C-alpha positions as CSV (number, residue, x, y, z in Angstrom):
1,M,44.8,59.6,279.5
2,V,46.6,61.3,282.4
3,N,48.0,57.7,283.7
4,S,49.6,57.4,280.2
5,H,51.2,60.6,280.3
6,A,52.4,59.9,283.8
7,F,53.6,56.5,282.6
8,I,55.4,57.9,279.5
9,Y,56.9,60.7,281.7
10,G,58.2,58.0,284.0
11,L,59.9,56.3,281.0
12,L,61.6,59.4,279.9
13,I,62.8,60.1,283.4
14,E,64.1,56.6,283.9
15,A,66.0,56.8,280.6
16,I,67.5,60.1,281.6
17,F,68.7,58.9,284.9
18,T,69.6,55.2,284.2
19,G,71.9,56.2,281.0
20,F,69.8,55.0,278.2
21,D,70.6,56.6,274.8
22,Y,67.1,57.3,273.1
23,D,65.8,58.6,269.9
24,A,65.1,62.4,270.2
25,H,62.4,62.0,267.5
26,A,60.5,59.7,269.9
27,A,60.8,62.1,272.6
28,K,59.2,65.0,270.4
29,Q,56.3,62.9,270.0
30,L,55.3,63.1,273.8
31,P,52.2,64.6,274.5
32,T,51.9,68.4,275.1
33,V,51.3,68.0,278.7
34,L,54.9,66.5,278.9
35,R,56.4,69.6,276.9
36,N,55.2,71.8,279.9
37,S,56.6,69.4,282.7
38,T,59.7,70.6,284.5
39,L,62.5,68.3,285.0
40,S,63.8,68.4,288.5
41,H,67.4,70.1,288.6
42,G,67.4,68.8,292.3
43,A,67.0,65.2,291.3
44,V,70.1,65.2,289.6
45,E,72.9,63.3,291.3
46,T,75.9,63.0,288.9
47,P,77.3,65.1,286.1
48,E,76.1,62.6,283.4
49,Q,72.4,62.7,284.9
50,L,72.6,66.6,284.5
51,M,73.9,66.3,280.9
52,R,71.3,63.8,279.8
53,S,68.5,66.1,281.4
54,R,69.9,69.0,279.7
55,Y,69.9,67.2,276.2
56,S,66.0,66.1,277.0
57,A,65.3,69.7,277.9
58,H,66.7,70.8,274.5
59,V,64.7,68.0,272.8
60,L,61.5,69.1,274.7
61,G,62.2,72.8,274.2
62,L,62.5,73.5,278.0
63,V,64.8,76.9,277.7
64,D,64.1,77.6,281.6
65,Y,65.7,74.3,282.8
66,V,68.6,74.7,280.4
67,V,69.2,78.2,281.8
68,A,68.7,77.3,285.4
69,T,71.4,74.3,285.0
70,Y,74.1,76.6,283.9
71,H,76.3,77.8,286.9
72,P,75.5,81.2,288.0
73,S,79.0,82.5,286.8
74,C,77.9,81.8,283.3
75,N,75.1,84.5,283.5
76,A,73.0,82.2,281.2
77,E,70.2,84.5,281.5
78,S,71.9,87.2,279.3
79,Q,72.3,84.4,276.8
80,R,68.5,83.2,276.8
81,E,68.0,84.3,273.2
82,G,71.2,82.2,271.8
83,I,70.0,79.1,274.0
84,A,66.5,79.3,272.7
85,E,67.9,79.3,269.2
86,S,70.1,76.3,270.0
87,I,67.2,74.5,271.5
88,D,65.2,74.8,268.5
89,S,67.4,72.6,266.7
90,D,66.2,69.3,265.1
91,W,67.9,67.0,267.7
92,A,68.1,63.3,266.5
93,G,70.1,61.5,269.4
94,L,72.4,61.4,272.1
95,E,75.6,59.3,272.7
96,V,77.7,59.3,275.9
97,I,81.3,58.7,275.1
98,G,82.7,58.8,278.7
99,T,82.6,60.3,282.0
100,A,85.6,61.5,284.3
101,A,86.1,62.9,287.7
102,G,87.5,66.4,288.0
103,S,90.4,67.6,290.2
104,H,88.2,67.5,293.2
105,E,84.9,65.8,294.3
106,N,82.7,68.7,293.1
107,E,83.9,68.8,289.5
108,G,83.1,66.1,286.7
109,F,83.2,65.8,282.9
110,V,81.1,64.0,280.5
111,E,82.0,63.7,276.8
112,F,79.2,63.2,274.5
113,K,77.9,63.3,270.8
114,A,74.7,65.1,270.1
115,Y,73.2,64.4,266.6
116,F,71.0,67.0,264.8
117,N,69.3,67.4,261.6
118,E,69.5,70.5,259.3
119,D,68.9,70.7,255.6
120,D,68.1,67.0,255.3
121,E,71.5,66.1,256.6
122,Q,72.6,64.6,260.2
123,Y,75.4,66.5,261.8
124,C,77.2,65.7,265.1
125,M,78.4,67.9,267.8
126,Q,81.0,66.3,270.1
127,E,81.8,68.2,273.4
128,R,83.6,67.4,276.6
129,S,81.5,69.2,279.3
130,R,82.6,70.3,282.7
131,F,80.1,70.5,285.6
132,I,80.6,71.9,289.1
133,R,78.5,70.9,292.3
134,E,77.5,73.7,294.5
135,D,75.3,73.7,297.5
136,G,74.3,69.9,296.6
137,L,73.4,70.9,292.8
138,W,75.4,70.1,289.7
139,Y,75.7,72.9,287.3
140,Y,77.1,72.9,283.6
141,I,80.2,75.6,283.7
142,D,81.8,75.1,280.2
143,G,82.9,72.7,277.6
144,T,85.4,72.1,274.8
145,F,85.1,70.7,271.5
146,P,87.7,68.0,270.9
147,E,87.6,68.1,267.1
148,Q,88.7,71.9,267.4
149,E,91.4,71.1,269.8
150,Q,94.7,71.0,267.9
151,T,97.2,68.5,269.3
152,T,100.3,70.0,267.9
153,Q,103.4,67.7,267.9
154,P,106.6,69.5,268.8
155,E,108.7,70.1,265.6
156,I,111.5,67.7,265.3
157,D,115.0,69.0,263.9
158,P,115.1,67.3,260.6
159,R,118.9,66.8,261.3
160,L,117.8,64.0,263.9
161,N,116.1,61.9,261.2
162,Q,118.9,61.9,258.7
163,T,119.9,58.6,257.2
164,V,123.5,57.4,258.4
165,E,125.6,57.5,255.2
166,S,128.8,56.8,256.7
167,F,129.9,55.6,260.1
168,K,132.0,58.4,260.8
169,I,130.6,61.1,262.7
170,G,131.5,64.8,262.0
171,R,132.2,67.2,264.7
172,N,129.4,69.4,263.4
173,D,126.8,66.6,263.1
174,P,124.1,66.2,265.4
175,C,124.9,64.0,268.4
176,I,124.0,60.4,268.2
177,C,122.5,60.5,271.8
178,G,119.7,62.4,270.4
179,S,120.2,65.6,272.6
180,G,120.0,68.1,269.6
181,K,123.4,69.4,270.3
182,K,126.5,69.1,268.0
183,Y,128.6,66.0,268.6
184,K,131.4,68.0,269.3
185,K,129.6,70.0,272.3
186,C,127.9,66.8,273.5
187,C,129.5,63.1,273.3
188,G,132.4,64.0,271.1
């Protein structure tokens, strides 16, 4: 029986570190012995691996691992109750959208979608997480939620989008070069 636990644990670790997207419900079926196993923070070599291991810890209910992988500046210990509540969700799957290097070699980003079930409906949380490496260990520092980011377009002067009714440009009309200035102050 112990060998089968080790085999299943090995498959889980391989899935985490090779980038395999797996079904969270299957992971929840792992024997109790695996729920008490500790993922190794020191074995993580990339931001994506840390993100995947943190997701696995959420699925397996390993609050201590999630808290330990927050950057020390986040003071995650004081947020333990909220983290435990988040972990208690019914996680359904993970999809990595992409990874990106940061502004220096000790910073990286991972964008992902995590699926969870609530009230017989499936929801998706999309996040772009930022990770920092200190003393050889990667830590989660913060994240943004792309669907909440507003990309506002600068407001365009409606006079610039007027249809031409005559070929004569008036002195007070907007300049044809698109500068937004009056024709008489620009090209006229």
